[in-house]
C-alpha positions in Angstrom: -9.9 21.4 -7.1 -8.9 19.2 -10.0 -11.0 16.1 -9.8 -9.1 14.2 -12.6 -5.8 14.1 -10.8 -6.2 10.6 -10.1 -7.9 7.9 -12.4 -8.1 4.3 -12.7 -8.4 1.6 -10.0 -6.7 2.6 -6.5 -7.5 0.1 -3.9 -6.7 0.4 0.0 -3.7 -1.8 0.7 -3.7 -4.1 3.5 -0.5 -4.7 5.5 1.1 -8.0 5.1 2.3 -9.9 8.0 4.7 -12.9 8.7 3.8 -16.0 10.7 5.0 -14.2 13.8 2.6 -11.4 13.3 5.1 -8.8 12.3 4.9 -6.7 9.0 6.6 -8.7 6.0 8.6 -6.7 3.7 8.7 -9.8 1.1 4.9 -10.4 1.6 4.2 -6.6 1.1 6.5 -6.7 -2.0 4.5 -9.8 -3.5 1.1 -7.9 -3.0 2.4 -4.9 -4.5 3.8 -7.0 -7.6 0.3 -8.9 -7.7 -1.7 -5.6 -7.7 0.3 -3.6 -10.0 0.6 -6.7 -12.5 -3.2 -6.8 -12.5 -3.3 -3.2 -13.7 -4.1 -1.0 -10.7 -3.1 2.5 -11.2 -2.1 3.0 -7.3 -2.7 2.1 -3.9 -4.0 3.9 -0.7 -1.9 3.0 2.1 -3.0 3.5 6.0 -6.4 4.4 5.2 -9.9 3.1 4.2 -9.1 -0.7 5.4 -9.4 0.5 9.2 -6.3 -1.7 10.2 -4.1 1.5 10.9 -5.6 2.3 14.2 -4.3 -1.1 15.5 -0.9 -0.6 14.1 2.0 1.4 15.8 3.6 4.2 13.9 6.7 2.3 13.0 4.5 -0.4 11.6 2.7 2.2 9.4 5.8 3.6 8.4 7.4 0.3 7.4 4.3 -0.6 5.3 4.7 2.7 3.6 8.1 2.4 2.9 7.7 -1.1 1.7 5.2 -0.1 -0.7 6.9 3.2 -1.8 10.0 0.9 -2.9 7.9 -1.4 -5.0 6.0 1.5 -7.1 6.5 1.7 -10.8 7.2 5.1 -12.3 3.4 5.5 -13.3 1.7 4.4 -10.1 0.1 6.5 -7.6 0.7 6.1 -3.8 -1.9 7.8 -1.6 -0.9 7.6 2.3 -2.8 8.7 5.3 
């Protein structure tokens, strides 16, 4: 196993919701932009934050899809 495959800051990504309690694509993109502009090297979606056990499969897929569409070429995406 190579331990240096991932490096830098890779925080757990929290889902972003709209005012009605639905996953928000625009707020998810805004959080991605904020994190990547601050210099994080990637995000860990669907794990570590503990929220995924309260989300439906469709909600988890939506968050992952929104984050994946907002990545820069050099960012890591770790998904659970």
